[in-house]
C-alpha positions as CSV (number, residue, x, y, z in Angstrom):
1,M,7.9,12.8,-14.2
2,Q,4.3,12.9,-13.5
3,A,3.0,13.2,-9.9
4,Y,0.5,10.4,-9.9
5,L,-2.4,10.8,-7.4
6,D,-5.0,8.5,-8.9
7,D,-4.3,5.3,-7.1
8,A,-8.1,4.7,-6.6
9,A,-8.2,4.2,-10.2
10,S,-5.1,1.9,-10.6
11,T,-1.8,1.5,-8.8
12,R,1.8,1.2,-10.0
13,L,3.0,-2.4,-10.1
14,D,5.3,-3.0,-7.2
15,P,8.7,-4.3,-8.3
16,R,8.5,-7.1,-5.8
17,V,5.1,-8.3,-7.4
18,L,6.8,-8.1,-10.9
19,D,9.7,-10.4,-9.6
20,E,7.2,-12.9,-8.5
21,M,5.4,-12.9,-11.9
22,L,8.3,-12.8,-14.2
23,P,9.3,-16.7,-13.9
24,L,5.7,-17.6,-14.4
25,L,5.6,-15.5,-17.6
26,S,8.8,-17.0,-19.0
27,A,10.1,-20.3,-17.5
28,E,7.0,-21.8,-15.9
29,W,4.3,-21.8,-18.4
30,G,2.5,-25.0,-17.4
31,N,-1.5,-25.3,-17.0
32,P,-2.2,-25.6,-13.4
33,S,-4.7,-28.3,-14.1
34,S,-2.0,-30.6,-15.7
35,L,-0.5,-33.4,-13.6
36,H,3.0,-33.1,-14.8
37,T,5.8,-31.3,-13.3
38,R,5.2,-28.0,-15.0
39,G,1.5,-28.3,-14.3
40,R,2.2,-29.0,-10.6
41,S,4.6,-26.1,-10.4
42,A,1.9,-23.7,-11.8
43,R,-0.7,-25.2,-9.3
44,E,1.6,-24.5,-6.4
45,A,2.0,-20.8,-7.5
46,V,-1.8,-20.6,-7.6
47,E,-2.3,-22.2,-4.2
48,R,0.4,-20.0,-2.6
49,A,-1.4,-17.0,-4.0
50,R,-4.7,-18.3,-2.5
51,E,-3.1,-18.6,0.9
52,R,-1.7,-15.2,0.7
53,T,-4.9,-13.5,-0.5
54,A,-6.9,-15.2,2.3
55,R,-4.5,-14.0,5.0
56,L,-5.2,-10.4,3.9
57,V,-8.8,-10.6,4.7
58,G,-9.0,-13.3,7.4
59,A,-10.3,-16.0,5.3
60,E,-9.5,-19.7,4.8
61,P,-7.6,-20.5,1.5
62,S,-10.4,-22.7,0.4
63,E,-12.8,-19.7,0.5
64,V,-10.9,-17.7,-2.1
65,V,-12.2,-17.8,-5.6
66,F,-10.0,-16.2,-8.3
67,T,-11.6,-14.0,-11.0
68,A,-10.4,-11.7,-13.6
69,S,-11.5,-8.5,-12.2
70,G,-13.4,-7.0,-9.2
71,T,-16.3,-6.3,-11.5
72,E,-16.5,-9.9,-12.2
73,A,-16.3,-10.8,-8.5
74,D,-19.1,-8.5,-7.7
75,N,-21.2,-9.9,-10.4
76,L,-20.5,-13.5,-9.3
77,A,-21.5,-12.5,-5.7
78,I,-24.8,-10.9,-6.7
79,L,-25.9,-12.8,-9.8
80,G,-24.5,-16.0,-8.4
81,T,-26.6,-15.7,-5.2
82,A,-29.7,-15.1,-7.4
83,A,-28.9,-18.2,-9.5
84,A,-28.5,-20.3,-6.4
85,L,-31.8,-19.1,-5.1
86,E,-33.7,-19.3,-8.4
87,G,-37.3,-20.2,-7.9
88,T,-37.7,-18.8,-4.4
89,P,-39.1,-15.5,-3.4
90,W,-36.3,-13.1,-2.5
91,H,-35.4,-9.4,-1.9
92,L,-32.0,-7.6,-2.4
93,V,-30.7,-4.7,-0.5
94,T,-27.9,-2.5,-1.6
95,S,-26.8,1.2,-1.3
96,A,-27.2,4.1,-3.6
97,I,-23.5,4.7,-3.6
98,E,-22.2,1.5,-4.9
99,H,-19.7,1.0,-7.8
100,P,-21.4,0.2,-11.2
101,A,-20.1,-3.2,-10.8
102,V,-22.6,-3.7,-8.1
103,L,-25.3,-1.2,-9.2
104,E,-25.7,-2.8,-12.7
105,P,-26.2,-6.6,-11.6
106,C,-28.8,-5.2,-9.2
107,R,-30.5,-3.2,-11.8
108,F,-30.4,-6.3,-14.0
109,L,-32.3,-8.4,-11.4
110,E,-34.6,-5.6,-10.7
111,R,-35.7,-5.4,-14.3
112,R,-36.4,-9.1,-14.0
113,G,-38.8,-8.7,-11.1
114,V,-36.4,-9.0,-8.0
115,P,-37.4,-6.3,-5.5
116,V,-34.3,-4.2,-4.7
117,T,-34.1,-1.7,-1.8
118,W,-31.7,1.1,-2.4
119,L,-30.3,2.4,1.0
120,P,-29.8,6.1,1.2
121,C,-26.7,7.8,2.3
122,G,-26.2,10.8,4.5
123,P,-24.0,13.9,3.7
124,D,-21.2,12.2,5.7
125,G,-21.1,9.6,2.8
126,R,-22.0,6.6,5.1
127,V,-24.9,4.1,5.1
128,A,-26.8,4.1,8.3
129,P,-27.1,0.7,10.1
130,E,-30.6,1.7,11.1
131,A,-31.7,2.2,7.5
132,L,-30.5,-1.4,6.8
133,R,-32.3,-2.8,9.7
134,A,-35.5,-1.1,8.5
135,A,-35.1,-2.4,5.0
136,L,-34.7,-6.1,5.8
137,R,-37.8,-8.3,5.0
138,P,-38.4,-12.0,5.7
139,E,-37.6,-12.8,2.0
140,T,-34.4,-10.7,1.9
141,R,-31.7,-13.0,0.6
142,L,-28.6,-10.8,0.2
143,V,-27.3,-7.5,1.2
144,S,-24.5,-5.7,-0.6
145,V,-22.7,-2.6,0.7
146,M,-19.2,-1.6,-0.3
147,A,-16.4,-1.3,2.3
148,A,-15.2,2.0,1.1
149,N,-16.5,4.3,-1.5
150,N,-14.4,4.8,-4.6
151,V,-15.5,8.6,-5.1
152,T,-15.2,9.9,-1.6
153,G,-12.9,7.3,0.1
154,V,-15.4,7.1,3.0
155,V,-15.3,3.8,5.0
156,Q,-18.6,2.3,5.6
157,P,-19.6,0.6,8.9
158,V,-19.2,-2.9,7.5
159,R,-19.0,-4.9,10.8
160,E,-22.3,-3.1,12.1
161,L,-24.1,-3.8,8.8
162,A,-23.0,-7.4,8.7
163,A,-24.0,-8.0,12.3
164,I,-27.5,-6.9,11.5
165,C,-27.6,-9.4,8.7
166,T,-26.2,-12.2,10.8
167,E,-29.0,-11.7,13.3
168,R,-31.5,-12.2,10.5
169,G,-29.6,-14.9,8.8
170,V,-29.0,-13.0,5.5
171,P,-25.7,-13.2,3.6
172,F,-23.7,-9.9,3.5
173,H,-21.5,-9.0,0.5
174,T,-19.1,-6.2,0.5
175,D,-17.3,-4.8,-2.5
176,A,-13.9,-4.2,-0.8
177,V,-12.0,-3.4,-4.0
178,Q,-11.0,0.0,-2.5
179,A,-10.6,-1.0,1.0
180,A,-8.6,-4.3,0.9
181,G,-4.9,-3.8,1.8
182,K,-5.6,-0.2,3.0
183,V,-7.7,-0.8,6.1
184,P,-8.0,-4.0,8.2
185,L,-10.6,-6.5,7.0
186,D,-11.5,-9.8,8.6
187,V,-14.4,-11.7,7.0
188,L,-14.8,-13.9,10.1
189,A,-14.7,-11.1,12.7
190,D,-16.6,-8.8,10.6
191,G,-19.4,-11.4,9.8
192,V,-18.9,-11.0,6.0
193,S,-20.2,-13.8,3.8
194,L,-18.9,-12.5,0.4
195,L,-16.0,-10.1,-0.2
196,S,-14.6,-8.8,-3.5
197,L,-11.1,-7.5,-4.0
198,S,-8.8,-6.6,-7.0
199,A,-5.0,-6.8,-7.5
200,H,-4.4,-3.6,-9.4
201,K,-5.8,-1.5,-6.4
202,I,-3.1,-2.8,-4.2
203,H,0.0,-2.4,-6.5
204,G,-0.6,-5.8,-8.3
205,P,-1.4,-6.6,-11.9
206,K,-4.6,-5.9,-13.8
207,G,-6.5,-9.0,-14.7
208,A,-6.5,-10.7,-11.3
209,A,-9.1,-10.5,-8.5
210,A,-10.9,-12.6,-6.1
211,L,-14.2,-13.3,-4.4
212,V,-14.1,-14.6,-0.9
213,V,-17.0,-17.1,-0.3
214,R,-17.5,-18.0,3.3
215,K,-18.3,-21.7,3.8
216,G,-22.0,-22.4,3.7
217,T,-22.9,-19.3,1.6
218,P,-25.2,-20.2,-1.3
219,L,-23.6,-19.4,-4.7
220,A,-23.9,-20.8,-8.1
221,P,-21.6,-20.4,-11.0
222,L,-22.2,-17.9,-13.9
223,L,-19.7,-19.6,-16.3
224,F,-19.6,-23.3,-17.1
225,G,-16.7,-25.3,-18.2
226,G,-13.7,-27.3,-16.7
227,G,-14.6,-26.9,-13.2
228,Q,-11.7,-24.8,-11.9
229,E,-12.0,-22.6,-8.8
230,G,-14.3,-25.1,-7.1
231,G,-16.7,-25.0,-10.2
232,L,-17.5,-21.3,-9.3
233,R,-15.2,-19.8,-11.9
234,P,-14.2,-22.3,-14.6
235,S,-11.4,-21.4,-17.1
236,T,-7.7,-21.9,-17.1
237,E,-6.2,-19.7,-14.3
238,D,-4.0,-16.8,-15.3
239,V,-1.1,-18.0,-13.2
240,P,1.2,-15.1,-13.4
241,A,-1.5,-12.5,-12.6
242,I,-2.9,-14.5,-9.7
243,A,0.6,-14.9,-8.3
244,G,0.9,-11.2,-8.6
245,L,-2.2,-10.7,-6.6
246,G,-1.0,-13.2,-4.0
247,K,2.4,-11.3,-3.7
248,A,0.6,-7.9,-3.6
249,A,-1.8,-9.1,-0.8
250,E,1.2,-10.4,1.2
251,I,3.0,-7.1,0.9
252,A,-0.1,-5.1,1.7
253,A,-0.8,-7.2,4.9
254,L,2.8,-6.7,6.1
255,E,3.0,-2.9,5.4
256,M,-0.6,-1.8,5.9
257,R,-0.2,-0.2,9.3
258,D,3.0,1.8,8.4
259,E,1.5,2.9,5.1
260,A,-1.7,4.0,6.7
261,V,0.2,6.3,9.1
262,R,2.3,7.7,6.2
263,Q,-0.6,8.3,4.0
264,V,-2.9,9.8,6.6
265,A,-0.1,12.5,7.2
266,L,0.1,13.2,3.5
267,R,-3.7,13.4,3.1
268,E,-4.1,15.7,6.1
269,A,-1.4,18.1,4.8
270,L,-3.3,18.1,1.6
271,V,-6.7,18.6,3.1
272,E,-5.6,21.3,5.5
273,R,-4.0,23.4,2.8
274,V,-6.8,23.0,0.2
275,L,-9.5,23.9,2.7
276,A,-7.4,26.9,4.0
277,G,-6.1,28.0,0.6
278,I,-8.9,27.8,-1.8
279,P,-12.1,29.8,-1.0
280,G,-15.3,27.6,-1.3
281,A,-13.3,24.3,-1.2
282,S,-15.0,21.5,0.8
283,L,-14.1,17.9,1.7
284,L,-16.4,15.2,0.6
285,G,-17.7,12.9,3.3
286,D,-16.6,12.2,6.8
287,R,-13.3,13.9,7.7
288,W,-11.8,10.9,9.5
289,R,-13.7,7.8,8.6
290,R,-12.0,7.4,5.3
291,L,-9.2,5.5,3.5
292,P,-5.7,6.7,4.6
293,G,-4.8,8.3,1.3
294,H,-8.0,9.4,-0.3
295,A,-9.6,12.8,-0.3
296,G,-12.5,14.2,-2.5
297,F,-13.1,17.9,-3.0
298,L,-15.7,20.2,-4.4
299,F,-14.9,23.7,-5.3
300,E,-17.7,26.2,-5.1
301,G,-17.9,28.3,-8.3
302,L,-16.0,25.8,-10.3
303,E,-18.6,23.0,-10.6
304,G,-18.9,23.2,-14.3
305,A,-15.1,23.6,-14.7
306,A,-14.2,20.2,-13.3
307,P,-13.0,18.6,-16.6
308,A,-11.0,21.9,-17.4
309,L,-9.5,21.7,-13.9
310,L,-8.6,18.0,-14.4
311,L,-6.9,18.8,-17.9
312,A,-5.0,21.8,-16.5
313,L,-3.5,19.6,-13.8
314,D,-2.6,16.9,-16.3
315,E,-0.9,19.5,-18.4
316,A,1.0,20.5,-15.2
317,G,2.2,16.9,-14.7
318,V,-0.4,15.9,-12.1
319,A,-2.7,12.9,-12.4
320,V,-5.9,13.0,-10.4
321,S,-9.6,12.3,-11.4
322,T,-13.0,13.7,-11.2
323,G,-14.4,10.5,-9.7
324,S,-14.6,6.9,-10.5
325,A,-12.3,5.9,-13.5
326,C,-15.2,3.7,-14.7
327,S,-17.4,6.6,-15.1
328,A,-14.7,8.9,-16.7
329,R,-16.3,8.7,-20.1
330,H,-19.4,10.2,-18.8
331,A,-17.9,13.2,-17.0
332,D,-20.8,15.3,-18.2
333,R,-23.1,13.4,-15.9
334,P,-23.4,14.1,-12.2
335,S,-21.9,11.6,-9.8
336,H,-24.6,9.3,-8.5
337,V,-22.6,9.0,-5.3
338,L,-22.7,12.8,-4.7
339,E,-26.5,13.0,-5.6
340,A,-27.1,10.2,-3.1
341,M,-25.3,12.3,-0.5
342,G,-27.8,15.3,-1.2
343,F,-25.8,17.3,-3.7
344,D,-27.7,18.9,-6.4
345,P,-26.7,17.6,-10.0
346,V,-24.7,20.8,-10.9
347,R,-22.6,20.6,-7.7
348,A,-22.4,16.8,-8.2
349,R,-20.4,17.3,-11.4
350,G,-17.6,19.2,-9.8
351,A,-15.8,16.6,-7.8
352,L,-12.0,16.2,-7.8
353,R,-10.7,13.1,-6.4
354,V,-7.1,12.7,-5.0
355,S,-5.9,9.2,-4.0
356,M,-2.5,8.0,-2.9
357,G,-0.6,4.9,-2.8
358,R,2.6,3.3,-1.8
359,F,4.7,5.3,-4.1
360,T,3.1,8.8,-3.4
361,T,5.6,11.2,-2.0
362,R,5.4,14.6,-0.3
363,P,6.8,16.3,-3.4
364,D,4.0,14.8,-5.4
365,V,1.5,16.4,-2.9
366,E,3.4,19.8,-3.1
367,R,3.3,19.7,-6.9
368,L,-0.4,19.1,-6.8
369,L,-1.1,21.9,-4.5
370,T,0.9,24.4,-6.7
371,A,-0.7,23.2,-9.8
372,L,-4.1,23.3,-8.2
373,S,-3.7,26.9,-6.9
374,E,-2.6,28.0,-10.4
375,A,-5.3,26.2,-12.3
376,A,-8.1,27.2,-10.0
377,A,-6.9,30.8,-10.3
378,R,-7.0,30.8,-14.0
379,L,-10.5,29.2,-14.1
380,R,-11.9,31.6,-11.4
381,A,-10.4,34.5,-13.2
382,G,-12.2,33.4,-16.3
383,A,-15.4,33.4,-14.4
384,G,-14.7,36.7,-12.8
385,L,-13.9,35.2,-9.3
386,A,-11.2,36.1,-6.8
387,R,-7.8,34.5,-7.2
388,P,-7.2,31.7,-4.7
389,L,-3.7,31.1,-3.2
390,I,-2.5,28.1,-1.3
391,R,0.2,28.9,1.3
């Protein structure tokens, strides 16, 4: 069986989530907008999921808007804010290390004349609150900075960033797709206006996600139709997927602390042995302010061999990635995240991302270490470099 260490791309469906979904895929097929018994049963499943999802991030159930993906949630947050403020002068602030689901709608607005400030990122992978404070203008209408980076796993200072926005009366959006269910989040305590999360990153199904919209936050719909989800996301709800998201959120909330302790232990064992065993290996970003099961590496001398390293590991039965799964088809391009952190384009093409989840085991990590040592040795030998050995 393959050792799967690419949970930042997608996670294995938890059997408890599947059990929640199965009756809604077979016996309970009603439309949640219908008033008959089957429709009311479907509506109950949706609202139960809304309550569970809200609890995961400290929101009110009425503030949860279900979408089909984290990308859709991010687009609704950014373009929906723009639509709500159409006709007024405004300015948008985001960071240079965002996921494409945030970068592209910001670029879309920029092409249409909206001024966008792109916050820099330091070598530790974090956005400095001082940089945000300096970037704000009287006409700033939205700030969007992710909660944790999908390439490095580094956790951003969301509460500090949001506090600055609160001082200035500016809504703050955070793409928490990587962070939700892995580190504590509380939209009220953190001062977050808009928060995106996705089911398939927390052992739920693909096709279900949510945007949390705090009361009073200006937002307009991007789609129009039947008025579902408070009019912000009209279309018939995917009841089984939404129920799966709710159950995944409930499990994540209950098990987050214990899972974090377990995954940090696995991550640190991995990091220590890679850094000690492979010459030229370095960890991407801040050592400690990162997601529990996430580690990104660069290997000096193997920058151009990242795709070959990935394939060698896959042949050895180990699944990892070279960065964001959404950018995997463009592996020949340097990572915009690493470039923003100050790496030159050649080095920025050589990242290896290891990400763990609820079902990752110590034997999985051991298998990765063995395969990585052997693959790096072969590639270095081909380049005339010394053989590494992980002990």
